[in-house]
N, C-alpha and C positions, 0 to 999 in steps of 0.2 A: 476364408482362411485356407491356407495351404494344408494339404493332407499330411498329418504328422502322427507319430505313434509314441506311446510310452510303454516300456517293457521292464518287468522285473524278472530276473532269471536266477533261480536257485538261491533265494535270499535266506540267510541265517543271521540271528542276533542272539548272542549270549552275554549275560551280565554275571560276573562273579561265579563262573562255571555253571550258571543256570541257563538252560536254553529257553529263550523267550519267544523266538520265531524260528521255525524249522522248515526249510526247503519250500518257500513260497515263490510261485511263479505265476505271472499273468501278463496279458497284453491288452491295451485299449487303444483305439484309434480315433481320429477326428470325428466329431459328431456322435460319439458313443459315451454311455454312462456305465460305470462299473461300481457295484456296491459290495463292500466287505461287510458281511453279516455275521453276527455272533454275540455272545453274552459278554459281560464284564470279564476282563482277564483273558480274552481269547487271543490277544496280540494284534488287534486291528490298529490301534493307535501307534504301536511301534512300527508297523509296516508303513503307515502313512508318514510318520516322521522320517523314516529312512528315504521314502520316495521324495519327500520335500527337501531332503538334504540337511535335516537337522541332526539326525543320528547317523553315525557311520556303521554300515553293516559289518558283522564279523566276517562274512564271506558272501559271495554272490555279486551280481551285476545289475545296475540300474541305468537304463538308457531312455532319455526323453529327447525327441526330435534329433536323433542320431548323436546326442551329446551324453557323455558319461560323467556322472557326478564326481567320480574319482579323478577325472582328468581336466574337466572344464567347469569348475564350480561356479564362476561368475556368470558365464553364458547359460549354464544349466539353470541357475536360480532365476534368470530372466524369463524362463519358460513357464514359471509356476506362480500360481496364486494359492496361498495356504490359509485355511481357516482352522485354528486350533479349537479344541473342545471348550477351553476357557482361557481367560487372559486377565492379568491384574493391571487395570488401567491406572494411569497417573491420576492422583486425587483431583487435581484442578482442571483437567482438560475436558472440553466439551466434545460432543460427537464430531462436530465440524473440525475442531483442532486436531483430534486424533487422526482423522482422515487426511487432513492437510499435511500432517507430519509424514505419514506413509506416502502420500502423493509426491512430496518433495524428494524422498529417498528414491522413488521410482521414476522421477522426472515426468510426472503426470500433471496435467493442467488442473487449475482450480475448478474449471467448468466440469471436469470429470468427477470431482468430489461432489458437486451439486447433483450430478446425474445419478451417481450410485446411491446417494442419500435418498433421492426420490424413488429409485428402484426398490429400496428396502423399506419404504414408508416412514422415513425418519426426517424428512425435510423440515417438518414443523417442530421437530425436537432438537434440531442441530445445535442450538445455543445452550442446551442443558448439559450439565456435567454427566459423563458416562457412569460415574460411580453412583448416581441416583437412579440409574435405569434398572429395570427388572432383568432377570436372567434372559428372557426372550428378546428384550431390546438390545442387550449386550451381544447376543448372538447375531442380531441383524447388523450391528456395527462391524463385527468380525467378518460377516459375509460381505459387507460393502467393501472393506479393505482388500479382501481377496479378489474382488472383481475390478479393482482400480485400473490395473494395467492391461486389461483384456487378455489375460494369459492363455496360451494354447492349452495348458493343463491346470484345471482347478481341483485342488485337494481339500477335502473338508472332513473334519473329525466330529462325528455325531452332530451334524449341523442343525437338526430339528429339536435338540434338547431345549426345553423351556419355552418352545413356541406354543401359542394358543392355536386352536383349530383353524382360525382364519389365516394366520400367518404360516401354518403348516401347509395349507393349500396354496398360498402365495409362493412359498418356497418351491413347491413342486412345479408350479407354473414357470418360475424363473429358471429352474434347472432345465426344463423342456425348451425354453427360449434359448438358453445358452447352448444347449445341444444342437438346436437347429442352426445356430450361427457357426457351427463347426468346431466348437471347443470340445476337449476331452474333459470328463469329470470322473474323479474317483472319490468316493466318500464311504465312511463307515456308519453303520447304524445297527441298533438292535430292534428297530421298528420295521418289521418285514413288510408292512403295508406301504411304507414309503418306498422301499426298494422295489416292490412290485409295481408301483405307479410310475417310477421314473427310470429304473435301471434296465439296460439291455443285457448286461452280464452280471452274474452273481458269483461271489466266492464265499462259501461258508467256512468260518474259522472256529476252531475249538482248541484250547491249550496250545496256541501258537502254530497249529497245523492247518493246512487246507484239507477239509473233510468232505468237500464237494464243490464243483464249479461247473458252470454251463450258462447257456442263455436263459433269461427269464421265461421265454416262451417254451423252451424245452422242459424246464422244471414244471411249468403249469400243465403241459401236455402229459408228462409222465406221472405227476403226483397230484394234480388237481389244484394245488396252491403252493406258495412258497413256504407256508407254515408246515405243511405236510412234508415238503422236500427237506426242510431243515431238520425236522424230527427224524427223518430217515437218515440224514447225514450223521446224526448223533447216535444212531442205533436205537432210537426210541420208537415205540409203536404209536 
């Protein structure tokens, strides 16, 4: 995959005069993983939805592969695979039908549908209705749809929520594989052990602000662990 970059510059988002995200900036390049870490209400999901082109920023700039969301929305969207935190699936659709629907929109082959279902361990469940799935299985369907078009940038909102320990490890293995293939990955999590395992870069968020950022290795060297670094970023002992 060609070397590409994704960059957020001075991003703000306000809703009804309330500041949700304030002055967030970061850059990630091909073959790298960036984790947005913070608790509930930190603004992580809002940042990811703006990066994915779902929400419009109040101000700031977003550039992916030299394309600006504000100017080239269709081409911009083709650079991205987005996995939301949750999704309300149609009552009657099977896992295979859900992915075939998204594959048709993205002009992706049926063979790719089979491939991603296998990647996330749902090939033997593909004929079952998604509404009968557990939270962790629904997460895997969402992960599969984000991978369909082999996007340069993969954006995932709390991707490990609901996963059992086995699939937590499988998820980290898949992210490492995607990274080695040259994709960029930006994901949010409150599980610092996941960020520590797969991320090259960390952005700590609290109340919509960046309260600390750097490489995972730098944080380990300075503080001993990401948990200690995060506590320091919040001003806690």
